N, CA, C and O atoms as a Tinker XYZ file with bonds, in Angstrom:
   540  protein
     1  N    -27.423000  -31.702000  -12.348000    73     2
     2  CA   -27.326000  -30.560000  -13.253000    64     1     3
     3  C    -25.879000  -30.064000  -13.348000    63     2     4     5
     4  O    -25.429000  -29.678000  -14.427000    81     3
     5  N    -25.134000  -30.074000  -12.207000    73     3     6
     6  CA   -23.757000  -29.604000  -12.204000    64     5     7
     7  C    -22.869000  -30.522000  -13.033000    63     6     8     9
     8  O    -21.992000  -30.046000  -13.754000    81     7
     9  N    -23.086000  -31.847000  -12.938000    73     7    10
    10  CA   -22.272000  -32.788000  -13.715000    64     9    11
    11  C    -22.530000  -32.641000  -15.208000    63    10    12    13
    12  O    -21.611000  -32.789000  -16.013000    81    11
    13  N    -23.762000  -32.355000  -15.582000    73    11    14
    14  CA   -24.096000  -32.203000  -16.994000    64    13    15
    15  C    -23.353000  -31.021000  -17.602000    63    14    16    17
    16  O    -22.953000  -31.077000  -18.765000    81    15
    17  N    -23.162000  -29.942000  -16.825000    73    15    18
    18  CA   -22.509000  -28.730000  -17.319000    64    17    19
    19  C    -21.005000  -28.714000  -17.020000    63    18    20    21
    20  O    -20.331000  -27.728000  -17.316000    81    19
    21  N    -20.465000  -29.809000  -16.430000    73    19    22
    22  CA   -19.045000  -29.909000  -16.029000    64    21    23
    23  C    -18.655000  -28.776000  -15.079000    63    22    24    25
    24  O    -17.588000  -28.180000  -15.221000    81    23
    25  N    -19.529000  -28.482000  -14.105000    73    23    26
    26  CA   -19.269000  -27.463000  -13.094000    64    25    27
    27  C    -19.395000  -28.103000  -11.713000    63    26    28    29
    28  O    -19.655000  -29.301000  -11.595000    81    27
    29  N    -19.207000  -27.291000  -10.670000    73    27    30
    30  CA   -19.259000  -27.772000   -9.284000    64    29    31
    31  C    -20.485000  -27.202000   -8.581000    63    30    32    33
    32  O    -20.956000  -26.112000   -8.905000    81    31
    33  N    -20.994000  -27.965000   -7.607000    73    31    34
    34  CA   -22.072000  -27.498000   -6.751000    64    33    35
    35  C    -21.418000  -26.926000   -5.498000    63    34    36    37
    36  O    -20.849000  -27.678000   -4.707000    81    35
    37  N    -21.487000  -25.590000   -5.300000    73    35    38
    38  CA   -20.784000  -24.903000   -4.218000    64    37    39
    39  C    -21.806000  -24.383000   -3.217000    63    38    40    41
    40  O    -22.784000  -23.728000   -3.580000    81    39
    41  N    -21.551000  -24.696000   -1.926000    73    39    42
    42  CA   -22.417000  -24.214000   -0.850000    64    41    43
    43  C    -21.976000  -22.801000   -0.492000    63    42    44    45
    44  O    -20.874000  -22.608000    0.021000    81    43
    45  N    -22.825000  -21.815000   -0.757000    73    43    46
    46  CA   -22.488000  -20.412000   -0.546000    64    45    47
    47  C    -22.749000  -19.991000    0.898000    63    46    48    49
    48  O    -21.878000  -19.399000    1.535000    81    47
    49  N    -23.926000  -20.288000    1.414000    73    47    50
    50  CA   -24.295000  -19.876000    2.761000    64    49    51
    51  C    -24.827000  -21.088000    3.531000    63    50    52    53
    52  O    -26.014000  -21.402000    3.435000    81    51
    53  N    -23.960000  -21.776000    4.297000    73    51    54
    54  CA   -24.401000  -22.989000    4.995000    64    53    55
    55  C    -25.311000  -22.713000    6.185000    63    54    56    57
    56  O    -26.041000  -23.606000    6.613000    81    55
    57  N    -25.287000  -21.492000    6.733000    73    55    58
    58  CA   -26.089000  -21.203000    7.925000    64    57    59
    59  C    -27.522000  -20.811000    7.587000    63    58    60    61
    60  O    -28.380000  -20.779000    8.469000    81    59
    61  N    -27.786000  -20.512000    6.319000    73    59    62
    62  CA   -29.136000  -20.114000    5.925000    64    61    63
    63  C    -30.080000  -21.315000    6.013000    63    62    64    65
    64  O    -29.640000  -22.464000    6.009000    81    63
    65  N    -31.367000  -21.036000    6.091000    73    63    66
    66  CA   -32.343000  -22.113000    6.166000    64    65    67
    67  C    -33.298000  -21.976000    4.998000    63    66    68    69
    68  O    -34.118000  -21.060000    5.048000    81    67
    69  N    -33.281000  -22.757000    3.990000    73    67    70
    70  CA   -32.364000  -23.862000    3.664000    64    69    71
    71  C    -31.008000  -23.330000    3.173000    63    70    72    73
    72  O    -30.921000  -22.178000    2.749000    81    71
    73  N    -29.940000  -24.162000    3.224000    73    71    74
    74  CA   -28.613000  -23.726000    2.777000    64    73    75
    75  C    -28.632000  -23.310000    1.306000    63    74    76    77
    76  O    -29.319000  -23.913000    0.482000    81    75
    77  N    -27.851000  -22.253000    0.995000    73    75    78
    78  CA   -27.814000  -21.721000   -0.364000    64    77    79
    79  C    -26.652000  -22.354000   -1.114000    63    78    80    81
    80  O    -25.520000  -22.345000   -0.632000    81    79
    81  N    -26.931000  -22.909000   -2.302000    73    79    82
    82  CA   -25.910000  -23.526000   -3.147000    64    81    83
    83  C    -25.976000  -22.914000   -4.535000    63    82    84    85
    84  O    -27.012000  -22.401000   -4.958000    81    83
    85  N    -24.832000  -22.979000   -5.244000    73    83    86
    86  CA   -24.753000  -22.443000   -6.592000    64    85    87
    87  C    -23.995000  -23.415000   -7.474000    63    86    88    89
    88  O    -23.099000  -24.121000   -7.011000    81    87
    89  N    -24.354000  -23.448000   -8.733000    73    87    90
    90  CA   -23.608000  -24.246000   -9.697000    64    89    91
    91  C    -22.618000  -23.307000  -10.374000    63    90    92    93
    92  O    -23.012000  -22.379000  -11.081000    81    91
    93  N    -21.303000  -23.561000  -10.149000    73    91    94
    94  CA   -20.265000  -22.684000  -10.705000    64    93    95
    95  C    -18.943000  -23.427000  -10.762000    63    94    96    97
    96  O    -18.825000  -24.550000  -10.271000    81    95
    97  N    -17.957000  -22.794000  -11.362000    73    95    98
    98  CA   -16.600000  -23.329000  -11.406000    64    97    99
    99  C    -15.936000  -22.960000  -10.080000    63    98   100   101
   100  O    -15.688000  -21.782000   -9.824000    81    99
   101  N    -15.644000  -23.957000   -9.230000    73    99   102
   102  CA   -15.133000  -23.700000   -7.882000    64   101   103
   103  C    -13.738000  -23.066000   -7.917000    63   102   104   105
   104  O    -13.448000  -22.187000   -7.106000    81   103
   105  N    -12.882000  -23.490000   -8.828000    73   103   106
   106  CA   -11.533000  -22.921000   -8.935000    64   105   107
   107  C    -11.577000  -21.442000   -9.241000    63   106   108   109
   108  O    -10.819000  -20.658000   -8.670000    81   107
   109  N    -12.472000  -21.056000  -10.152000    73   107   110
   110  CA   -12.624000  -19.648000  -10.498000    64   109   111
   111  C    -13.160000  -18.857000   -9.310000    63   110   112   113
   112  O    -12.746000  -17.720000   -9.085000    81   111
   113  N    -14.080000  -19.450000   -8.547000    73   111   114
   114  CA   -14.666000  -18.809000   -7.365000    64   113   115
   115  C    -13.588000  -18.537000   -6.307000    63   114   116   117
   116  O    -13.534000  -17.442000   -5.747000    81   115
   117  N    -12.731000  -19.531000   -6.033000    73   115   118
   118  CA   -11.656000  -19.368000   -5.047000    64   117   119
   119  C    -10.677000  -18.294000   -5.508000    63   118   120   121
   120  O    -10.219000  -17.485000   -4.701000    81   119
   121  N    -10.354000  -18.281000   -6.794000    73   119   122
   122  CA    -9.442000  -17.281000   -7.336000    64   121   123
   123  C     -9.992000  -15.868000   -7.142000    63   122   124   125
   124  O     -9.259000  -14.965000   -6.737000    81   123
   125  N    -11.271000  -15.676000   -7.430000    73   123   126
   126  CA   -11.872000  -14.353000   -7.273000    64   125   127
   127  C    -11.939000  -13.923000   -5.808000    63   126   128   129
   128  O    -11.794000  -12.738000   -5.508000    81   127
   129  N    -12.160000  -14.880000   -4.884000    73   127   130
   130  CA   -12.164000  -14.542000   -3.456000    64   129   131
   131  C    -10.786000  -14.066000   -3.004000    63   130   132   133
   132  O    -10.674000  -13.089000   -2.263000    81   131
   133  N     -9.731000  -14.763000   -3.454000    73   131   134
   134  CA    -8.370000  -14.351000   -3.096000    64   133   135
   135  C     -8.038000  -12.985000   -3.689000    63   134   136   137
   136  O     -7.365000  -12.168000   -3.061000    81   135
   137  N     -8.517000  -12.752000   -4.901000    73   135   138
   138  CA    -8.274000  -11.470000   -5.557000    64   137   139
   139  C     -8.936000  -10.329000   -4.780000    63   138   140   141
   140  O     -8.352000   -9.254000   -4.641000    81   139
   141  N    -10.145000  -10.559000   -4.278000    73   139   142
   142  CA   -10.833000   -9.550000   -3.472000    64   141   143
   143  C    -10.074000   -9.274000   -2.179000    63   142   144   145
   144  O     -9.988000   -8.124000   -1.748000    81   143
   145  N     -9.523000  -10.316000   -1.555000    73   143   146
   146  CA    -8.778000  -10.135000   -0.301000    64   145   147
   147  C     -7.505000   -9.324000   -0.538000    63   146   148   149
   148  O     -7.175000   -8.453000    0.268000    81   147
   149  N     -6.789000   -9.594000   -1.623000    73   147   150
   150  CA    -5.566000   -8.825000   -1.882000    64   149   151
   151  C     -5.888000   -7.373000   -2.192000    63   150   152   153
   152  O     -5.129000   -6.483000   -1.807000    81   151
   153  N     -6.994000   -7.113000   -2.879000    73   151   154
   154  CA    -7.408000   -5.730000   -3.137000    64   153   155
   155  C     -7.728000   -5.008000   -1.835000    63   154   156   157
   156  O     -7.389000   -3.836000   -1.674000    81   155
   157  N     -8.382000   -5.705000   -0.901000    73   155   158
   158  CA    -8.705000   -5.095000    0.388000    64   157   159
   159  C     -7.431000   -4.781000    1.167000    63   158   160   161
   160  O     -7.353000   -3.756000    1.844000    81   159
   161  N     -6.427000   -5.664000    1.074000    73   159   162
   162  CA    -5.162000   -5.418000    1.769000    64   161   163
   163  C     -4.429000   -4.217000    1.188000    63   162   164   165
   164  O     -3.791000   -3.465000    1.925000    81   163
   165  N     -4.513000   -4.032000   -0.116000    73   163   166
   166  CA    -3.829000   -2.903000   -0.753000    64   165   167
   167  C     -4.407000   -1.576000   -0.290000    63   166   168   169
   168  O     -3.684000   -0.585000   -0.190000    81   167
   169  N     -5.698000   -1.548000   -0.007000    73   167   170
   170  CA    -6.347000   -0.306000    0.381000    64   169   171
   171  C     -6.148000    0.025000    1.854000    63   170   172   173
   172  O     -6.482000    1.130000    2.283000    81   171
   173  N     -5.602000   -0.924000    2.650000    73   171   174
   174  CA    -5.368000   -0.664000    4.067000    64   173   175
   175  C     -4.170000    0.252000    4.244000    63   174   176   177
   176  O     -3.215000    0.204000    3.468000    81   175
   177  N     -4.231000    1.080000    5.264000    73   175   178
   178  CA    -3.111000    1.952000    5.615000    64   177   179
   179  C     -2.474000    1.404000    6.878000    63   178   180   181
   180  O     -3.112000    1.359000    7.929000    81   179
   181  N     -1.224000    0.988000    6.782000    73   179   182
   182  CA    -0.507000    0.447000    7.927000    64   181   183
   183  C      0.159000    1.602000    8.666000    63   182   184   185
   184  O      0.939000    2.354000    8.083000    81   183
   185  N     -0.152000    1.735000    9.943000    73   183   186
   186  CA     0.421000    2.801000   10.752000    64   185   187
   187  C      1.679000    2.269000   11.432000    63   186   188   189
   188  O      1.641000    1.270000   12.151000    81   187
   189  N      2.774000    2.946000   11.194000    73   187   190
   190  CA     4.056000    2.552000   11.762000    64   189   191
   191  C      4.417000    3.563000   12.846000    63   190   192   193
   192  O      4.249000    4.768000   12.658000    81   191
   193  N      4.911000    3.072000   13.972000    73   191   194
   194  CA     5.347000    3.953000   15.059000    64   193   195
   195  C      6.870000    3.925000   15.101000    63   194   196   197
   196  O      7.472000    2.882000   15.357000    81   195
   197  N      7.484000    5.069000   14.850000    73   195   198
   198  CA     8.937000    5.202000   14.903000    64   197   199
   199  C      9.327000    5.758000   16.272000    63   198   200   201
   200  O      8.590000    6.547000   16.863000    81   199
   201  N     10.481000    5.344000   16.765000    73   199   202
   202  CA    10.951000    5.814000   18.079000    64   201   203
   203  C     12.168000    6.715000   17.912000    63   202   204   205
   204  O     13.076000    6.424000   17.134000    81   203
   205  N     12.165000    7.811000   18.657000    73   203   206
   206  CA    13.317000    8.709000   18.719000    64   205   207
   207  C     13.599000    8.955000   20.197000    63   206   208   209
   208  O     12.708000    9.360000   20.945000    81   207
   209  N     14.849000    8.709000   20.619000    73   207   210
   210  CA    15.204000    8.842000   22.029000    64   209   211
   211  C     16.000000   10.122000   22.260000    63   210   212   213
   212  O     16.893000   10.474000   21.490000    81   211
   213  N     15.647000   10.799000   23.336000    73   211   214
   214  CA    16.324000   12.023000   23.750000    64   213   215
   215  C     16.862000   11.828000   25.159000    63   214   216   217
   216  O     16.503000   10.871000   25.844000    81   215
   217  N     17.723000   12.742000   25.583000    73   215   218
   218  CA    18.214000   12.802000   26.959000    64   217   219
   219  C     17.777000   14.148000   27.533000    63   218   220   221
   220  O     17.537000   15.082000   26.769000    81   219
   221  N     17.668000   14.273000   28.851000    73   219   222
   222  CA    17.229000   15.551000   29.429000    64   221   223
   223  C     18.189000   16.708000   29.153000    63   222   224   225
   224  O     17.752000   17.846000   28.982000    81   223
   225  N     19.500000   16.426000   29.109000    73   223   226
   226  CA    20.481000   17.492000   28.873000    64   225   227
   227  C     21.093000   17.318000   27.482000    63   226   228   229
   228  O     22.309000   17.193000   27.341000    81   227
   229  N     20.233000   17.312000   26.454000    73   227   230
   230  CA    20.692000   17.078000   25.089000    64   229   231
   231  C     21.303000   18.360000   24.515000    63   230   232   233
   232  O     20.845000   19.465000   24.806000    81   231
   233  N     22.338000   18.193000   23.702000    73   231   234
   234  CA    23.007000   19.328000   23.084000    64   233   235
   235  C     22.141000   19.904000   21.959000    63   234   236   237
   236  O     21.268000   19.220000   21.425000    81   235
   237  N     22.388000   21.144000   21.612000    73   235   238
   238  CA    21.575000   21.845000   20.609000    64   237   239
   239  C     21.606000   21.133000   19.247000    63   238   240   241
   240  O     20.562000   20.902000   18.637000    81   239
   241  N     22.801000   20.791000   18.784000    73   239   242
   242  CA    22.928000   20.147000   17.474000    64   241   243
   243  C     22.264000   18.780000   17.473000    63   242   244   245
   244  O     21.589000   18.426000   16.507000    81   243
   245  N     22.440000   18.008000   18.534000    73   243   246
   246  CA    21.820000   16.683000   18.623000    64   245   247
   247  C     20.293000   16.798000   18.622000    63   246   248   249
   248  O     19.604000   15.992000   17.997000    81   247
   249  N     19.780000   17.794000   19.318000    73   247   250
   250  CA    18.334000   18.002000   19.352000    64   249   251
   251  C     17.808000   18.330000   17.953000    63   250   252   253
   252  O     16.796000   17.777000   17.522000    81   251
   253  N     18.503000   19.238000   17.239000    73   251   254
   254  CA    18.067000   19.608000   15.892000    64   253   255
   255  C     18.127000   18.417000   14.941000    63   254   256   257
   256  O     17.248000   18.246000   14.097000    81   255
   257  N     19.152000   17.603000   15.079000    73   255   258
   258  CA    19.319000   16.425000   14.225000    64   257   259
   259  C     18.154000   15.453000   14.427000    63   258   260   261
   260  O     17.572000   14.965000   13.459000    81   259
   261  N     17.819000   15.179000   15.680000    73   259   262
   262  CA    16.722000   14.258000   15.979000    64   261   263
   263  C     15.371000   14.872000   15.637000    63   262   264   265
   264  O     14.456000   14.165000   15.216000    81   263
   265  N     15.242000   16.177000   15.815000    73   263   266
   266  CA    14.000000   16.874000   15.453000    64   265   267
   267  C     13.744000   16.730000   13.962000    63   266   268   269
   268  O     12.601000   16.530000   13.549000    81   267
   269  N     14.797000   16.830000   13.140000    73   267   270
   270  CA    14.639000   16.665000   11.696000    64   269   271
   271  C     14.198000   15.246000   11.338000    63   270   272   273
   272  O     13.432000   15.051000   10.394000    81   271
   273  N     14.679000   14.258000   12.090000    73   271   274
   274  CA    14.210000   12.881000   11.881000    64   273   275
   275  C     12.719000   12.781000   12.184000    63   274   276   277
   276  O     11.968000   12.157000   11.435000    81   275
   277  N     12.297000   13.394000   13.277000    73   275   278
   278  CA    10.882000   13.363000   13.667000    64   277   279
   279  C     10.031000   14.018000   12.583000    63   278   280   281
   280  O      8.978000   13.490000   12.226000    81   279
   281  N     10.466000   15.145000   12.062000    73   279   282
   282  CA     9.720000   15.842000   11.008000    64   281   283
   283  C      9.615000   14.967000    9.765000    63   282   284   285
   284  O      8.553000   14.880000    9.149000    81   283
   285  N     10.715000   14.321000    9.401000    73   283   286
   286  CA    10.698000   13.448000    8.218000    64   285   287
   287  C      9.729000   12.284000    8.404000    63   286   288   289
   288  O      8.992000   11.938000    7.480000    81   287
   289  N      9.724000   11.678000    9.592000    73   287   290
   290  CA     8.808000   10.566000    9.864000    64   289   291
   291  C      7.358000   11.028000    9.785000    63   290   292   293
   292  O      6.520000   10.338000    9.205000    81   291
   293  N      7.054000   12.190000   10.365000    73   291   294
   294  CA     5.682000   12.698000   10.361000    64   293   295
   295  C      5.219000   13.062000    8.951000    63   294   296   297
   296  O      4.062000   12.824000    8.603000    81   295
   297  N      6.100000   13.631000    8.144000    73   295   298
   298  CA     5.732000   13.963000    6.772000    64   297   299
   299  C      5.480000   12.714000    5.940000    63   298   300   301
   300  O      4.703000   12.736000    4.986000    81   299
   301  N      6.146000   11.622000    6.312000    73   299   302
   302  CA     5.941000   10.349000    5.613000    64   301   303
   303  C      4.621000    9.700000    6.025000    63   302   304   305
   304  O      4.143000    8.785000    5.354000    81   303
   305  N      4.026000   10.173000    7.130000    73   303   306
   306  CA     2.741000    9.656000    7.580000    64   305   307
   307  C      2.826000    8.697000    8.754000    63   306   308   309
   308  O      1.815000    8.108000    9.139000    81   307
   309  N      4.001000    8.528000    9.330000    73   307   310
   310  CA     4.173000    7.630000   10.470000    64   309   311
   311  C      3.974000    8.382000   11.773000    63   310   312   313
   312  O      4.138000    9.600000   11.839000    81   311
   313  N      3.614000    7.629000   12.813000    73   311   314
   314  CA     3.564000    8.212000   14.149000    64   313   315
   315  C      4.961000    8.128000   14.758000    63   314   316   317
   316  O      5.767000    7.282000   14.372000    81   315
   317  N      5.236000    9.012000   15.711000    73   315   318
   318  CA     6.554000    9.044000   16.349000    64   317   319
   319  C      6.373000    8.927000   17.854000    63   318   320   321
   320  O      5.533000    9.604000   18.447000    81   319
   321  N      7.168000    8.065000   18.459000    73   319   322
   322  CA     7.176000    7.920000   19.914000    64   321   323
   323  C      8.457000    8.588000   20.413000    63   322   324   325
   324  O      9.553000    8.056000   20.235000    81   323
   325  N      8.312000    9.751000   21.037000    73   323   326
   326  CA     9.454000   10.477000   21.574000    64   325   327
   327  C      9.708000    9.993000   22.993000    63   326   328   329
   328  O      8.806000   10.010000   23.830000    81   327
   329  N     10.931000    9.563000   23.261000    73   327   330
   330  CA    11.286000    8.986000   24.562000    64   329   331
   331  C     12.396000    9.823000   25.184000    63   330   332   333
   332  O     13.396000   10.125000   24.534000    81   331
   333  N     12.211000   10.193000   26.440000    73   331   334
   334  CA    13.271000   10.841000   27.222000    64   333   335
   335  C     13.781000    9.797000   28.207000    63   334   336   337
   336  O     13.020000    9.302000   29.038000    81   335
   337  N     15.070000    9.460000   28.119000    73   335   338
   338  CA    15.654000    8.477000   29.029000    64   337   339
   339  C     16.404000    9.202000   30.140000    63   338   340   341
   340  O     17.240000   10.067000   29.879000    81   339
   341  N     16.094000    8.837000   31.377000    73   339   342
   342  CA    16.756000    9.418000   32.551000    64   341   343
   343  C     17.710000    8.387000   33.140000    63   342   344   345
   344  O     17.431000    7.189000   33.127000    81   343
   345  N     18.846000    8.868000   33.659000    73   343   346
   346  CA    19.795000    7.980000   34.330000    64   345   347
   347  C     20.156000    8.574000   35.688000    63   346   348   349
   348  O     20.365000    9.780000   35.823000    81   347
   349  N     20.221000    7.720000   36.666000    73   347   350
   350  CA    20.702000    8.117000   37.982000    64   349   351
   351  C     19.945000    9.265000   38.598000    63   350   352   353
   352  O     18.727000    9.205000   38.767000    81   351
   353  N     20.680000   10.322000   38.938000    73   351   354
   354  CA    20.080000   11.474000   39.621000    64   353   355
   355  C     19.226000   12.346000   38.711000    63   354   356   357
   356  O     18.544000   13.257000   39.181000    81   355
   357  N     19.261000   12.070000   37.411000    73   355   358
   358  CA    18.400000   12.831000   36.492000    64   357   359
   359  C     16.922000   12.567000   36.790000    63   358   360   361
   360  O     16.062000   13.366000   36.422000    81   359
   361  N     16.628000   11.453000   37.453000    73   359   362
   362  CA    15.245000   11.098000   37.770000    64   361   363
   363  C     14.593000   12.133000   38.676000    63   362   364   365
   364  O     13.371000   12.280000   38.669000    81   363
   365  N     15.401000   12.854000   39.461000    73   363   366
   366  CA    14.834000   13.850000   40.369000    64   365   367
   367  C     14.450000   15.133000   39.641000    63   366   368   369
   368  O     13.741000   15.974000   40.195000    81   367
   369  N     14.918000   15.287000   38.391000    73   367   370
   370  CA    14.630000   16.495000   37.615000    64   369   371
   371  C     13.817000   16.138000   36.367000    63   370   372   373
   372  O     14.282000   16.288000   35.237000    81   371
   373  N     12.608000   15.668000   36.600000    73   371   374
   374  CA    11.731000   15.294000   35.483000    64   373   375
   375  C     11.326000   16.517000   34.655000    63   374   376   377
   376  O     10.971000   16.387000   33.484000    81   375
   377  N     11.378000   17.698000   35.263000    73   375   378
   378  CA    10.967000   18.896000   34.532000    64   377   379
   379  C     11.900000   19.181000   33.352000    63   378   380   381
   380  O     11.478000   19.802000   32.376000    81   379
   381  N     13.168000   18.735000   33.424000    73   379   382
   382  CA    14.084000   18.928000   32.297000    64   381   383
   383  C     13.630000   18.104000   31.088000    63   382   384   385
   384  O     13.680000   18.584000   29.955000    81   383
   385  N     13.193000   16.881000   31.325000    73   383   386
   386  CA    12.678000   16.044000   30.245000    64   385   387
   387  C     11.399000   16.606000   29.668000    63   386   388   389
   388  O     11.196000   16.592000   28.454000    81   387
   389  N     10.540000   17.099000   30.536000    73   387   390
   390  CA     9.284000   17.706000   30.069000    64   389   391
   391  C      9.562000   18.932000   29.210000    63   390   392   393
   392  O      8.855000   19.187000   28.235000    81   391
   393  N     10.612000   19.706000   29.581000    73   391   394
   394  CA    10.978000   20.890000   28.800000    64   393   395
   395  C     11.473000   20.493000   27.409000    63   394   396   397
   396  O     11.196000   21.194000   26.436000    81   395
   397  N     12.202000   19.377000   27.304000    73   395   398
   398  CA    12.676000   18.906000   26.002000    64   397   399
   399  C     11.488000   18.519000   25.126000    63   398   400   401
   400  O     11.454000   18.851000   23.941000    81   399
   401  N     10.512000   17.816000   25.708000    73   399   402
   402  CA     9.330000   17.418000   24.936000    64   401   403
   403  C      8.506000   18.631000   24.506000    63   402   404   405
   404  O      8.018000   18.683000   23.376000    81   403
   405  N      8.351000   19.605000   25.404000    73   403   406
   406  CA     7.598000   20.818000   25.063000    64   405   407
   407  C      8.283000   21.583000   23.927000    63   406   408   409
   408  O      7.626000   22.106000   23.027000    81   407
   409  N      9.610000   21.635000   23.990000    73   407   410
   410  CA    10.372000   22.321000   22.946000    64   409   411
   411  C     10.224000   21.595000   21.605000    63   410   412   413
   412  O     10.103000   22.229000   20.557000    81   411
   413  N     10.234000   20.261000   21.651000    73   411   414
   414  CA    10.055000   19.471000   20.436000    64   413   415
   415  C      8.677000   19.720000   19.829000    63   414   416   417
   416  O      8.551000   19.917000   18.620000    81   415
   417  N      7.650000   19.710000   20.669000    73   415   418
   418  CA     6.291000   19.946000   20.173000    64   417   419
   419  C      6.136000   21.345000   19.588000    63   418   420   421
   420  O      5.434000   21.530000   18.594000    81   419
   421  N      6.788000   22.328000   20.200000    73   419   422
   422  CA     6.707000   23.698000   19.681000    64   421   423
   423  C      7.391000   23.807000   18.321000    63   422   424   425
   424  O      6.936000   24.553000   17.454000    81   423
   425  N      8.489000   23.061000   18.132000    73   423   426
   426  CA     9.234000   23.142000   16.872000    64   425   427
   427  C      8.546000   22.399000   15.721000    63   426   428   429
   428  O      8.743000   22.748000   14.557000    81   427
   429  N      7.747000   21.387000   16.034000    73   427   430
   430  CA     7.144000   20.577000   14.964000    64   429   431
   431  C      5.638000   20.776000   14.853000    63   430   432   433
   432  O      4.954000   19.941000   14.260000    81   431
   433  N      5.107000   21.858000   15.406000    73   431   434
   434  CA     3.651000   22.033000   15.435000    64   433   435
   435  C      3.033000   22.124000   14.042000    63   434   436   437
   436  O      1.833000   21.893000   13.897000    81   435
   437  N      3.825000   22.457000   13.002000    73   435   438
   438  CA     3.284000   22.538000   11.644000    64   437   439
   439  C      3.004000   21.151000   11.061000    63   438   440   441
   440  O      2.097000   21.003000   10.243000    81   439
   441  N      3.766000   20.140000   11.468000    73   439   442
   442  CA     3.622000   18.810000   10.858000    64   441   443
   443  C      2.999000   17.776000   11.777000    63   442   444   445
   444  O      2.512000   16.753000   11.296000    81   443
   445  N      2.997000   18.009000   13.098000    73   443   446
   446  CA     2.450000   17.004000   14.006000    64   445   447
   447  C      2.051000   17.582000   15.337000    63   446   448   449
   448  O      2.402000   18.709000   15.688000    81   447
   449  N      1.290000   16.763000   16.084000    73   447   450
   450  CA     0.834000   17.173000   17.414000    64   449   451
   451  C      0.796000   15.944000   18.307000    63   450   452   453
   452  O      0.704000   14.814000   17.829000    81   451
   453  N      0.869000   16.184000   19.621000    73   451   454
   454  CA     0.840000   15.091000   20.581000    64   453   455
   455  C     -0.563000   14.503000   20.665000    63   454   456   457
   456  O     -1.554000   15.230000   20.609000    81   455
   457  N     -0.639000   13.184000   20.798000    73   455   458
   458  CA    -1.946000   12.549000   20.928000    64   457   459
   459  C     -2.561000   12.848000   22.284000    63   458   460   461
   460  O     -3.767000   13.074000   22.384000    81   459
   461  N     -1.741000   12.852000   23.331000    73   459   462
   462  CA    -2.219000   13.231000   24.660000    64   461   463
   463  C     -1.362000   14.388000   25.147000    63   462   464   465
   464  O     -0.179000   14.479000   24.817000    81   463
   465  N     -1.955000   15.259000   25.922000    73   463   466
   466  CA    -1.252000   16.461000   26.355000    64   465   467
   467  C     -0.108000   16.213000   27.318000    63   466   468   469
   468  O      0.871000   16.959000   27.324000    81   467
   469  N     -0.219000   15.169000   28.137000    73   467   470
   470  CA     0.815000   14.913000   29.137000    64   469   471
   471  C      1.595000   13.651000   28.766000    63   470   472   473
   472  O      1.005000   12.678000   28.296000    81   471
   473  N      2.916000   13.657000   28.973000    73   471   474
   474  CA     3.700000   12.459000   28.681000    64   473   475
   475  C      3.525000   11.391000   29.762000    63   474   476   477
   476  O      3.233000   11.699000   30.918000    81   475
   477  N      3.708000   10.139000   29.364000    73   475   478
   478  CA     3.619000    9.025000   30.307000    64   477   479
   479  C      4.995000    8.766000   30.897000    63   478   480   481
   480  O      5.998000    8.796000   30.184000    81   479
   481  N      5.042000    8.513000   32.199000    73   479   482
   482  CA     6.295000    8.175000   32.857000    64   481   483
   483  C      6.225000    6.709000   33.258000    63   482   484   485
   484  O      5.339000    6.292000   34.005000    81   483
   485  N      7.189000    5.930000   32.741000    73   483   486
   486  CA     7.264000    4.506000   33.043000    64   485   487
   487  C      8.698000    4.190000   33.450000    63   486   488   489
   488  O      9.583000    4.093000   32.600000    81   487
   489  N      8.920000    4.034000   34.731000    73   487   490
   490  CA    10.269000    3.754000   35.207000    64   489   491
   491  C     11.180000    4.941000   34.965000    63   490   492   493
   492  O     10.922000    6.045000   35.445000    81   491
   493  N     12.259000    4.702000   34.208000    73   491   494
   494  CA    13.207000    5.784000   33.934000    64   493   495
   495  C     12.975000    6.415000   32.558000    63   494   496   497
   496  O     13.875000    7.054000   32.011000    81   495
   497  N     11.783000    6.240000   32.000000    73   495   498
   498  CA    11.470000    6.793000   30.682000    64   497   499
   499  C     10.228000    7.672000   30.733000    63   498   500   501
   500  O      9.283000    7.399000   31.473000    81   499
   501  N     10.250000    8.720000   29.939000    73   499   502
   502  CA     9.087000    9.588000   29.755000    64   501   503
   503  C      8.759000    9.523000   28.262000    63   502   504   505
   504  O      9.597000    9.870000   27.430000    81   503
   505  N      7.551000    9.083000   27.920000    73   503   506
   506  CA     7.214000    8.885000   26.511000    64   505   507
   507  C      6.003000    9.740000   26.120000    63   506   508   509
   508  O      5.126000   10.039000   26.931000    81   507
   509  N      6.002000   10.113000   24.853000    73   507   510
   510  CA     4.874000   10.847000   24.272000    64   509   511
   511  C      4.752000   10.417000   22.811000    63   510   512   513
   512  O      5.746000   10.356000   22.087000    81   511
   513  N      3.526000   10.120000   22.387000    73   511   514
   514  CA     3.284000    9.726000   21.013000    64   513   515
   515  C      2.796000   10.939000   20.237000    63   514   516   517
   516  O      1.868000   11.636000   20.649000    81   515
   517  N      3.448000   11.174000   19.099000    73   515   518
   518  CA     3.146000   12.319000   18.252000    64   517   519
   519  C      2.589000   11.790000   16.937000    63   518   520   521
   520  O      3.191000   10.923000   16.304000    81   519
   521  N      1.439000   12.316000   16.528000    73   519   522
   522  CA     0.833000   11.872000   15.276000    64   521   523
   523  C      0.874000   13.004000   14.265000    63   522   524   525
   524  O      0.866000   14.177000   14.640000    81   523
   525  N      0.918000   12.655000   12.971000    73   523   526
   526  CA     0.966000   13.706000   11.949000    64   525   527
   527  C     -0.351000   14.458000   11.861000    63   526   528   529
   528  O     -1.415000   13.909000   12.150000    81   527
   529  N     -0.267000   15.728000   11.458000    73   527   530
   530  CA    -1.477000   16.529000   11.265000    64   529   531
   531  C     -2.208000   16.041000   10.034000    63   530   532   533
   532  O     -1.591000   15.546000    9.091000    81   531
   533  N     -3.538000   16.181000   10.042000    73   531   534
   534  CA    -4.342000   15.801000    8.885000    64   533   535
   535  C     -4.050000   16.770000    7.747000    63   534   536   537
   536  O     -3.941000   17.978000    7.955000    81   535
   537  N     -3.926000   16.228000    6.550000    73   535   538
   538  CA    -3.579000   17.061000    5.393000    64   537   539
   539  C     -4.830000   17.462000    4.657000    63   538   540
   540  O     -4.755000   18.167000    3.651000    81   539
């Protein structure tokens, strides 16, 4: 029947009992499947994580400059990973890094919030992931 109509016999569901086949134009079928996949990809939201690094004894202007970057990233819809880097004897004063993160969260509370309440400490870094507020 497929040869008479100049079409292809396409197996749709090989696992079914009995297998399901259709008489159709196979090239057109493949094209429509690819088109559906690209439409599904367009509707996906890709979450990007941006990193901003701070120091425990950061200057006022530097803090404001980096805070503005964080606000811009959050307004764009990206997540932000705020990192406090400690060097040498700064490791003994982790509370200074925690104070910088708390100050950052207080300044950006309108556009974002921390995913977890406490920052993670890994080696000489203290990290916290900040996600944008739902609009």
